[in-house]
N, C-alpha and C positions, 0 to 999 in steps of 0.2 A: 785523352788529353782535355785538360780542362781549358787552357787557356794556349792560343796558338798565335805567335808574332803579334802579340798587341802592344802600341808603340803610340803615345800619347807626354805631350808635355801639359803642365800648369804652371803659366805664367806668374809674375807676381802682382796681386790684387783681382788677381782673373779666378771668376768660380767657372769650373768645369763642370759640365754635368756628364756622368758615365750611364748611360741606359740600358738596359738589357731585361728581357724577359728572365723569370725564373732558371736558374739553371746555365745561363749564358757565360758565367764564368768573371760575374761581377765581384763576387764575395773574395774568391781566391785572387784576381788581380789586387785587391784591398790589402788583401793579406801578405803578398808580396812586398807593395808598398811599404807595409809597416815594420817588414821582417821579420813577421810572425810565420812564414812561408820562405823555403829558397827555390829560386826558380832555376829550371835545369839548364837553360840559357839566356844569355841575356844580360841587362844589368839595370839597375832604379840608381837614379841619385837623387838625392833630396839635397835643396840648399847647397849644392857643391859635394855634399858627403857621400860615400858610398853606401846604397842601401842595405839596411840590417846593422849598420855601424851603432855606437850609442850613440855619435854625434847626429847622426839623421834620426837616428830616433827622437833624441831630445828633439828636433826640428820639426815632429811631427805632433799634432793635437787628434785623437783618435775618438771619435764619437760611434759608439758599437748600434746598431739598432736594438740590442737587449741592453736595458738599465744597468750602469755598470757604479750604482753606488749603495750605500747600506740604509735599509729604511728604518732603522732604528736609531740611527743617528741623525743629526740636524745638518741642512745644507752646509752651514758654517764646519760644524766637525768634518764633514767628509770631503769638504774641500782644504783644508785644514790637512787633513791626511792624507788628499793626493799631492797635496802641496809639497809636503815632507819628502813624497818620492820621487817628487822633480828637481829637489834639491833646493826647494824654497824656504827659509826662515824669518823668524824677526820681524821687522815692521814692513819687510817687502812682500812677505808673505799673506801678512792682514790687509795690505792695500791691494793686493791683489784678488784676495778674497772678496772684498767689498766692491771692485771693481767690477769684476763679474757676476756677483749677485745683481747690482744696477743692471750691467748690460743685458742679464736676461729678464729682467724684472721683476726678480724676487727678493731686494732689499730689505723688504719687510717684513719676509717671510724665512729670511736667513737661521732663523735660530728656532724653526719647527721642526718636527721630526719628516724626514722625506717621505714616511710610510703615510703621513697624514695628507698629502701633495695627491693633487690630481693628476690623471694622465700626465697633461700638456706641462705642469709644474714640473714634473718629474721629467721630464721630457728636456726641459729648460735647464734644469740644474744640471742634468748630462752633457747638455753643451757647457755650461760653465767650467764644468771639471775638466775637459778638453781644450778651452781657453787659457787654463790658469797661468800656465808658464809661458804664456806669448809664442805661440808656436808660430813658426814662417809657414806652414802647410798645415790645414784643417781638414780632416777626414770627416763626414758626417754621411753615415750609412742609412739613408730611409729615416732622418728626423723628426716625421712629423706624421707617422703612422700609429692611427689611432688615438691620435688628439681632438681635441673639441675644436672649431674653428677660430674662439679667439686666440687660444695660443699659437695654433698652426699661424697666424698672420702674426703674431708674436716672434715666431723662430724665424719666419721670412725674413720679416723686416730686418730682426736682429743679425742673422748672415750675410743681407745685401749692404750692410753699413760696417761690416768687418774689416775690409779695407787689407785682406792680405789671402796669399793662395788657398783657394777652397776646391777641394774635391768632393761632389756632392751624386749621390745616387738617390732616386726617388721612384714611387709606383706612380707620381701624381704628375702627368706630362705639362699642365698649366703651371707645374712650380719651376720644372727646367725652362719652361720659356719666357717665366718672370727673373728668374733669376740668374741664367747660366750666361755668360758671354758665347761659350763654345759649347759644343755638344758633340760626346762620342758614343755613337749606336755600337753596341757589343751583343753578339749573336752566336749562340755555338762555338764559343772561346776566339772569334774572329772581331775586328774593329771593322763593321763594313759600311761606316759612315762617319765623317769626324767635318764640324764646320759651324758657323754661327747657325741660330735658329732661323732665322731669317733665310740664311744661305740653302740652307737641307730642305726649307720648305718650296724655296724657289726650282733647287733642282730635282727635289725627289716628291712633292708636296702632291702633284696632280692637277686638277681641274676643280671647279667650283659646281657645288651643287646646287639647284633649284628643289627644293620639296616641298609636292604640292598636297593639300590635302583636300577634299571635297564630299560631302553628303552624299550624290549619285554617282556613287564610283562604280559600282557595276555597271549601270544603265548605259552611262554617256563617256567610261574612260578609255574605252577601244579607238571612238572616234576621235578623242582630245588627244590621244596618244601617237594615234597617225597624222595628225596635223601639226604636231608638234616636233615631231621627228624631221618634219618636210623645212624647217624653219631657220632662216638663217643664224648659225651660230652655235647650234643644237647639236652634240656630237651623239648622244645615246639618250635615248628612253625606256626608263623601269619601271613595273608596276611595285608601289610597297602598298602595305596594307593603306586602303585608305585614301590611294592616291597616286600618285607618280613624282619621279626622280629623273630631272634633267640633267646630263651632265654638259660643263658649256667652259668657254675659255674666261667666259667675263660675266658670272649671274645678274649683277645689276643692271650690266646692256640689254639683255636678252629679256630679263623681266616684262617690262611695259608691252613687250611685244605679246608674250604669254600670256600676259592677265586678258588684252583685247582678244587671243585668240579663245580662252577659255568664256567670254562674255559669245563670241559666236557660235561656239558649239554649244552654248546653253548650260554650260559647267558652273555652278557656284561654289567657287573658292571659300573653303573654310581657314586655311591658314597656309600660309607662305613662308618660307623659310630657306633664306640663304646662306648653304653652309661652304665658306673659303677654307681652302688648304690647310691645314696646321699640323704643328708636330706628330701627334696621335696619328696621321693620315702617312704621313712619312716614315713612320715608325712600324706601323703596319706591311706598306708598302717593301719596306728592306726587310723587316723579318717574317712578315707571314702571320704574324700572330700580336695580339694584344699585349701592352707592355705589362698587364697585370697576371697573364698564360705563366 
């Protein structure tokens, strides 16, 4: 069974992140939402229309991970072709082509063949094709895979300013934290958690970690570690390569005492890093896997 009792909603003007490791059921879920697969049970509604119907499909803009463009055609020619498939003609079609190319930052390259584009430009043209018919729901399946940082930022800015319902999958946790109003975490076909990034971090993110590195780790680490575990607010101390990692409820509050203790133990700290709970930690805690596994 690929997907088992997965249920969620995406509100108007909301970006909903669907996160899960490879094989979790994301692709199957998207295929069902788009009407490309029929569910064995349950139902899908898109803009009030039953999933799989022509009206529901017309309300969806689907941007797959694989590029859905013809490299020997220009961006304008690609969009003209896809627009006609959506039933757009005449001045409305030409207006939407110009608007979507402007939106994704390709207005000046619209007449160039897509095959001459960089990877990031192809991704942006792919998004333009998904937006052409003014969908109520845009589905973006890992739209920034393999693109340069400049194009990635351009894609994120475009998505954040769309003002429509967006279903977003990604292998980059920082994208989900930046873009998504709510996140659903799917694993082994089950939706294991759902909420805003802040709420998920609060409920499942765990504690702060203080990562300390010092040059004379082997000779003085044991004594320093023994004193740290006795400090108020420190719950766990473990050895890492070249130093220690401390677990605590509030890293910044404990840090001054740790620094003083290092001085008393004769330990010269070479590096200090406070690692606050984040969505990556939530994902790892809930699934036992890294997002890219």
